N, C-alpha and C positions, 0 to 999 in steps of 0.2 A: 846855720848855726843858731841856737836859742840863747838869749841872754837872760841870766837868772837876776833876781833882786840883789843878790849879794855882788853882782859884778862879774861872776865868773861864768865863763862861757861854756855849754854844752854841745858837743857835735850833734847834729841832727841825724835820725837814722836814714838809711839810703831809701831811696823811693822804690816801692814794689812795682813788679811789673804790671802791665796793664792786665786787668781782669783777675788779679790775685789778691785775696783779702790780706788784710795786713797781718802780720806774724806768720805767715805761711809762705814756703818757698814754692815758686811756680813749677809745676810739672812738665816735662817736655810735651809738647802737643804732638798728637798722632793724627796722621791723615785718615779720614774715613773711605775705604773704597767702595766701589759698586761689585755686588756678588756677580760671579760670571754666569752666563746663562746657561739652564740646564742642558745636558747633551741629548741630542734628539737621535734615536736609533732608527735606523733604516729599516723599513718594513721587510719582512722576510718574502722572499720570492714565491709565488704560488706552487704547491707540490705538483710536480709532472706525474700523473698516472700512467703506467706502463700498460700496454695491452694485456699482457699476462695477468697482472694484478686486477685488472678489471674482470677479467674472464673467471679468475679465481673467486672474487667477491660475488659473482652473479651465481656461480656454482653452488657456494655456501647458502645463499639465500633459497635458492630453488630445492636443495636438498633439505633444509630445514622445514620449507613448507610442505614437502612431500612426507616427512616423518610426521608432521603434525596432522596432516590429513589421514595418514594410516593409523594414527591413535585413535582420534576421533572415531573413524570408520570401525575399528575394532571393537571399541567401547559400545558403540551403537548396535552392533550386531551380536550382542550376548544373549545366549539362550538360557531358558531356566530348565535345568536337566536333573534327573533323579540321581541321588547319591546314596550310599549306605549309611544310615544314621546310627547303627551299632553293628557290632561284629556278628555275623551270621555263619554258623558252621555248616559244613558240607553235609546235604541231605535235609538240611531245616527248611521248613515251609516258610516263605517269606509273607509277613503281615504289614498292614500299613504304618505300624511303628517302627519297622526295620527301614523306612525310606524317608528321605527328605529331599527338599528342592534346593538348587544351589545356582546362581547367575554365572555362567562361564562361557568363554568363548571357545567353542569346540570345533576342531579341525574337521571338515566334512568328511575326512578319511577316518575318523573315529565313529565307532558304532556306540549309540547312546540313546536312552529313552528320554523324551521331555516328561515334564509333570503331567501334561494333558494324557499321556499314555501308561500312567500308573496302574490302571486297570488291567493291563497286559502283564504286569509283573506280580500283582498280589496273587497270593494263592499257589504261586510256582515254587519249586523247589531249588535251593542251591546246589548248582552242580559242582562248585569249588568252594572253599572258604572265602568268604567277602570280607574285607576288612572295611572298618569304620572310615567314611570319607572318600571311598573310591567310587568312580563312576559305575552304574549297572550296566554291564555289558549284555547283550543278548545272547551270546554264546556261554554265558556264565549262569544262566538261569533255564529251568526247564520244567517237564512234567515230572511225575514221579518215576522211579525206575521201571523201565518197561521190560516185558519178557522177552527173552531172545529164545533162539532155536534151542529145544531141548530143555526148556524150563517150564515148570508149572507154578501157580500162584496158590498158596495154601494159607487160609486164615487160622488164627491161634486165639483161642479165649484164655487169658492169662489172668490169674488171681495175684494179689500181693504176694510176694515171695517166689513167683515164678519169672520175674523179669526185675531188674534193677529199679531201684526207687526213683532214679532220674529219668526212667523210661526209654525208649529208643527213638531214634529218628529215621526217616527214610534214607537209604544209601549206606547205612551201617552194617557191616559184617558181623554176623553172629554164629554162635554154635547152638545148636538145639540139642540138648541131652535128655535122655529118656530117663525119668525118675518114676519108678513105680509108686503106686498109691500106698501100698504096704511095704514099707521099707525092709521088713524082715524077708521079703520075697526077691528074687532077682527079677531082672527084666522079663518081660512078656516075650512070648515066642515069636510074635509078630512084630516085635520093636527092634529097630537096627541096634546092632551092638556097639557101633561107634556113632559118636556125635555127628550130626548133620550140619554141614557148612550152608549158610543161607545169607541172603541180602534182605533186609527190611524194605519192603516196598511202600508201605503206608502204617502208621500207628494212630489209632483214635484216643479220645480222652476216656479216662476211667468212668464206668458207669457210676452214678451218683448212689444207687441203692446197693449194687452188688460189688462194687469197686473193681469189677472185671474190665480189663482192657483188651481190646480185639487189635491184633497186630497181624498184617498181611506180609508173608516172606515169599521170596522167590527161591526154589530149590531145583536141583536137577529132576528130570520127569521120573527117573527110575526110583526114587525114593519119596515121591510125592504120596502114594498111596499109604506107605509106612506112617508117614508124618501125619497123614490125615487121621489114621486112627489113633496115634498118640494124642493128637490134639483132642479128639472126641472122648477120650478118657481121662484127659487132664493131667497126663504125667509127662509133662515136658517142661524144662527149664531153659530159658534164654540166657546165655552167656555172650556177652558183648567182647569183641575182639578189638585190639588196637589197629590203627590204621596199618594196612600190610600185613596184618597178622593172619595166621593160619591155624592149623591144629595145633 
């Protein structure tokens, strides 16, 4: 208790707890605990490979290696072969512009020409329609139409107007029609009354001076002489038939 000058006594404040500053109540103390040690996981047991699994893995590895070897071998054995560079119609003579080279892996059972053998193809005639991008098969090219038994080869000297402007090509079927020079007269006595069916064997380029085109045709032997006289007199016109066409 504190005594004032006036003689009155004032009660003294209660003593604070140890460690608490004056004017503040002491907070309850908490005990600081030690953190628990981290949990340690037990190591997983080593995987046990079964014999079947081991065998399967080995087979997969071996198969992958064989496929890789086959792919490398196939690519390494590619040949440069001849292909058709542009469409070639049946009967058309093959030129160097009609051919191109392509690197392909060709089965040995497939007949084809390598680029080194292009001289064997140039100048030959297409025996079938050859489409752009296809291989040149030896069975699809050959020489001009050859004579068969009972046929003869007759040359025709044709002026413009006696054959189509687009010309004719080897292998095309045509009709040869007698056209007298004097249209007011009938056909000559030695000219056949009916048109003659023929097959074009060869067609030359028009002469630069006379514009005459020489066309060789195959006809039956029994009309060969009459056709030759028609050709000599210049009174024959060529009519081109559609594929498979007749009279």
